[in-house]
C-alpha positions in Angstrom: 0.0 0.0 0.0 2.9 2.3 0.6 4.0 1.8 -3.0 0.8 3.6 -4.1 0.9 6.2 -1.3 -2.1 4.8 0.5 -2.5 5.2 4.3 -4.7 2.8 6.2 -7.3 4.4 8.5 -9.9 2.7 10.5 -13.4 4.1 10.6 -16.8 3.1 12.0 -20.1 2.6 10.2 -21.6 5.4 12.2 -19.0 8.0 11.0 -18.7 7.6 7.2 -17.0 11.0 6.8 -13.8 9.4 8.0 -13.5 7.3 4.9 -14.0 10.0 2.3 -12.7 7.9 -0.6 -15.2 5.2 0.1 -18.0 7.8 -0.1 -16.6 9.1 -3.4 -16.5 5.6 -4.8 -20.1 4.8 -3.6 -21.2 8.1 -5.2 -19.6 7.1 -8.5 -21.3 3.6 -8.4 -24.6 5.3 -7.6 -24.3 7.5 -10.6 -23.6 4.6 -12.9 -26.5 2.6 -11.5 -28.9 5.6 -11.9 -28.0 6.0 -15.5 -28.2 2.3 -16.4 -31.4 1.4 -14.4 -33.4 4.4 -15.5 -37.1 4.4 -14.6 -37.3 0.9 -13.1 -35.2 1.3 -10.0 -36.2 -2.1 -8.6 -33.8 -3.8 -11.0 -30.7 -2.1 -9.6 -29.4 -5.5 -8.3 -29.4 -6.9 -11.8 -27.2 -4.1 -13.1 -24.8 -4.0 -10.1 -22.3 -6.4 -11.6 -22.1 -4.4 -14.8 -21.8 -1.2 -12.9 -18.9 -2.6 -10.8 -17.2 -3.8 -13.9 -17.5 -0.4 -15.5 -16.2 1.3 -12.4 -13.3 -1.1 -11.9 -12.0 -0.9 -15.5 -12.3 2.9 -15.8 -9.0 4.9 -15.5 -8.8 6.9 -12.2 -6.4 9.9 -12.3 -6.1 9.9 -8.5 -4.4 6.5 -8.4 -2.9 6.6 -11.9 -4.4 3.4 -13.2 -7.6 1.4 -13.1 -8.8 -0.1 -9.8 -8.8 -3.6 -11.4 -5.1 -3.2 -12.3 -4.3 -1.9 -8.8 -5.9 -4.9 -7.2 -5.0 -7.8 -9.5 -1.8 -7.0 -11.5 0.5 -8.0 -8.7 -1.4 -11.2 -8.0 -1.3 -12.1 -11.7 2.5 -11.6 -11.7 2.7 -13.7 -8.6 0.7 -16.6 -10.1 2.9 -16.5 -13.3 6.1 -16.5 -11.2 5.0 -19.4 -8.9 3.9 -21.4 -11.9 7.3 -20.9 -13.5 9.1 -21.9 -10.3 6.9 -25.0 -10.0 7.5 -26.0 -13.6 11.2 -25.6 -13.3 11.3 -28.0 -10.4 9.4 -30.8 -12.2 11.8 -33.5 -13.3 10.9 -35.6 -16.3 12.0 -39.0 -15.3 12.3 -41.7 -17.9 11.7 -45.2 -16.7 12.4 -48.4 -18.7 11.1 -51.9 -18.4 13.1 -53.8 -15.8 14.1 -50.7 -13.8 13.9 -50.9 -10.0 11.8 -48.1 -8.5 10.4 -46.9 -5.2 6.7 -45.9 -5.0 5.6 -42.8 -3.1 3.1 -43.7 -0.4 0.7 -40.6 -0.2 -1.3 -42.2 2.6 1.4 -41.6 5.2 0.4 -37.9 5.2 -2.8 -38.9 6.8 -1.2 -41.0 9.5 1.5 -39.4 11.6 4.8 -41.3 11.1 7.5 -38.7 11.1 10.3 -41.3 11.0 8.7 -43.6 8.5 9.8 -43.4 4.9 7.2 -42.4 2.4 8.7 -44.6 -0.3 7.6 -48.2 -0.5 10.2 -50.9 -1.1 11.5 -51.6 -4.6 9.2 -52.6 -7.4 10.2 -53.7 -10.9 8.7 -51.9 -13.9 7.1 -54.6 -16.1 5.4 -52.3 -18.7 5.4 -48.6 -19.6 2.5 -46.8 -21.2 2.1 -43.5 -22.9 1.4 -40.3 -20.8 3.5 -41.3 -17.9 2.0 -44.6 -16.6 3.9 -47.7 -15.6 2.9 -51.2 -14.6 4.8 -52.3 -11.5 5.4 -55.9 -10.3 6.5 -56.9 -6.8 8.2 -60.2 -5.9 5.1 -61.3 -4.0 3.1 -61.3 -7.3 1.3 -58.0 -6.9 0.9 -56.1 -10.2 -0.6 -52.7 -10.6 -0.5 -49.5 -12.6 0.7 -46.1 -11.3 1.5 -42.7 -12.5 5.3 -42.2 -13.0 5.2 -39.0 -11.0 4.9 -41.2 -7.9 8.1 -43.2 -8.7 11.8 -42.6 -8.3 14.7 -44.7 -9.2 16.0 -47.3 -6.7 19.7 -47.4 -6.5 19.8 -50.6 -4.4 22.6 -51.9 -2.2 22.9 -51.9 1.5 24.0 -48.9 3.5 27.6 -49.1 4.8 27.8 -49.7 8.5 28.0 -46.6 10.6 31.5 -46.2 12.2 31.6 -44.6 15.6 35.0 -43.5 16.8 36.2 -44.4 20.3 34.9 -42.0 22.8 37.2 -41.1 25.6 35.8 -39.9 28.9 37.2 -37.2 30.9 37.0 -36.8 34.7 34.5 -34.4 35.9 36.0 -31.1 37.2 35.1 -30.2 40.8 
């Protein structure tokens, strides 16, 4: 708000003079409605959306742009920027028949298990389909299809044993 020179002031409903700009805006909307409704003033609610659109898209010299641009331009830029950041982080993984993969278990979000891995033990890809689908097979005979976005390569092997160096104890100082 400081970028546009706007100061925030609180007012009550019983003292509308405090918010003078709101009164000016309401007067402008009232004029638009009076001209569009004409004789039949009971239909003002039908014309309100059109009047608001006309008001929001009209250039205001006091703010140097349209109210629509003032309200939505930054959010539009934000949406485009976050979409680009999201798209840049997407990795196109290519899986082949016979690859060992881990399957993401989305159900662990529901159940709290902070130390549990969200990746299920290795499966073998038995078939690949277009549009990012693969058929997985498990040694116990279970076969099913999943979206490849839920898979990651399994690099196999056991973890090397953790080596802990000898710890020397020191006498406590008195």
